C-alpha positions, -999 to +999 in steps of 0.1 A: +054-537-102+035-506-090+048-512-055+083-512-067+078-480-088+067-461-057+096-476-037+121-466-064+107-430-064+114-428-027+150-442-030+158-418-059+145-388-039+164-398-008+196-403-028+192-369-045+187-351-012+217-367+004+239-360-027+229-323-027+234-320+010+269-336+007+278-310-019+265-283+005+287-297+033+318-295+010+311-260-001+294-242+027+294-265+057+265-277+078+230-262+076+220-256+112+184-253+123+172-243+158+144-269+155+168-297+147+192-286+174+164-287+199+152-322+188+187-336+185+198-368+169+203-402+184+221-434+179+193-446+156+190-414+135+219-390+130+213-353+133+232-347+101+207-369+082+178-349+098+195-316+087+199-329+052+162-334+047+152-304+067+174-283+045+155-293+013+121-283+029+127-245+028+117-239-008+086-261-004+075-242+027+080-208+009+058-221-019+031-231+005+032-197+021+030-180-013+000-201-023-018-194+009-017-230+021-022-230+059-007-252+085-041-268+093-046-277+056-012-295+056-021-313+089-053-326+074-033-338+044-009-356+067-038-374+084-053-385+050-020-397+038-014-417+070-048-433+069-043-442+032-009-457+041-025-479+067-050-493+042-024-499+016-002-518+041-032-538+053-035-551+017+002-559+015+012-530-008+045-521+009+058-497-017+026-477-019+022-478+019+057-466+023+052-438-002+020-426+015+036-429+049+065-408+038+041-382+024+024-381+058+057-376+076+068-348+053+034-330+056+037-333+094+070-315+092+057-289+068+028-279+089+050-267+118+074-250+094+045-231+077+030-222+110+063-207+122+069-190+088+035-173+089+036-167+127+001-183+129+008-211+153-020-216+178-030-240+206-059-253+185-035-261+157-012-280+181-042-300+193-051-309+157-015-318+149-011-340+180-044-358+172-034-363+136+000-377+146-016-404+169-042-414+143-016-415+115+007-438+135-022-460+146-034-466+111+001-473+098+010-498+124-026-511+127-026-518+090+005-539+094-011-558+124-040-566+102-017-578+074+001-601+098-030-614+114-024-649+102+006-653+124+002-645+161+039-636+167+041-612+138+008-596+147+020-593+183+052-576+171+031-550+154+009-545+185+040-540+207+054-515+183+021-496+185+023-498+223+058-483+222+046-455+200+017-446+223+037-449+255+066-427+243+042-400+232+023-403+265+055-400+285+062-367+268+026-355+274+028-365+310+060-346+315+045-315+301+014-319+322+035-322+354+056-292+343+089-311+344+115-314+316+105-337+288+130-366+288+150-374+257+154-409+244+154-431+213+125-441+190+109-407+190+082-402+163+105-391+135+128-420+142+099-445+143+086-431+111+119-434+094+123-471+103+087-478+094+089-462+060+124-477+053+111-512+062+081-508+039+102-495+010+128-522+012+101-549+016+088-539-018+119-555-033+119-587-011+085-602-020+102-636-024+111-639+013+081-658+025+097-678+053+072-706+048+047-688+071+023-670+047+006-676+014+018-640+006+050-621+011+061-615+047+081-584+042+111-593+064+125-557+064+091-544+075+089-570+102+124-562+113+115-525+116+085-533+138+106-556+160+132-528+165+105-503+175+088-528+198+120-537+216+139-504+217+107-483+219+092-499+249+126-499+267+128-462+259+093-456+272+101-473+305+132-451+309+112-420+300+086-427+327+113-433+352+130-400+343+096-382+346+090-398+380+124-387+393+118-352+381+084-350+397+098-364+430+126-338+430+101-311+423+079-323+452+109-324+476+120-289+465+084-276+472+084-293+506+117-278+515+106-243+504+073-247+524+092-258+555+115-228+553+087-203+549+071-188+581+038-202+591+008-181+602-017-208+612-040-201+641-032-219+673-050-252+678-065-261+712-048-290+730-082-303+741-094-328+716-130-319+723-125-283+713-135-276+677-114-252+657-135-233+632-121-238+597-118-208+575-146-205+549-133-209+513-151-189+488-152-209+455-146-190+423-174-188+398-172-215+371-194-209+341-216-186+361-223-212+388-210-206+423-201-236+443-218-238+478 
C-alpha cells in the first residue's frame, strides 16, 4: 500500500506538470531553453516532454538560490536519494524506489541550474556531480540486480543495463579527453533515468504478475525497462565509440597533412650508418619542484 502511495504521488505530479505545460503551449507557445536545445531529444524521449518538466523547475531553483542552498549541497542530496533508491529496490519496494530515484534525478538537474543561476560553477563541482551520477546509477540498477538474483536471466539483464550506462558515459568522457565532438545517441542518462523510474512506478501496480519465476513480484514493467536499456543502450554505446574512433582518425589525418605541408628544419643526417648524429638535449620542465634528469 505504501509503495502504491508513492507511485500515485509521482503519477499525479507528472500529470499536473504535463497539463500545465499544455496550457502554456496553447497560450504562449513553447518554452525554449538553451540547455535543452543543446541536449536535444530523441526517439525515446521527446524534447517537448523535457521542456515541460524543465519549465517547472524555474521557481524551485529561484527558491534554492534565495535560501542559500548551493549546487554542491543539492548534488550530495542527489547521491543520498540515489543510494536510498537502490536499497529500496533491492528489497522489492518499487514505488518507494521509483520515488527516491525521481528525487535523485530532479536534484541532479537542480544542481546544474543553481550553479548557472549563481554563476558559481567550478571544475571541482563538475567532478563531484559526475561521481555522484555514476554512484547513483550503480546503486539503482545494482539494487535491481540484487532483487533479481534468484533468476540468472533477470539478473543478467540488470547487469547488461548497468554496462550500457557505464559505457555510454565513458564514450562521452573519452570523446572529451580526445578533444573530439561528443557523439549523440539514444539512452543518455536522462533517458535511462526516465525509463528506470517509469518501470519502477508502474511495477508498483503490477505486483500480481509473478510469471511463476519468483516467490515475490517480478515487476514486469521494471524488467522491461532494464531490457530496453540493455539492448538499446549497448547498441548506442558501440555506435558512440565508433563515432569517436572516426573523429579521432580524422583528427590524426588532418594533423599529419598539416605536418607534411609545413617546412621542416631538421639537421642533415649522415648517410654513413656508423656516423652518430647527436640528438638535441631536451630540458624537462620542473614538476613539483623536481627536475627530470
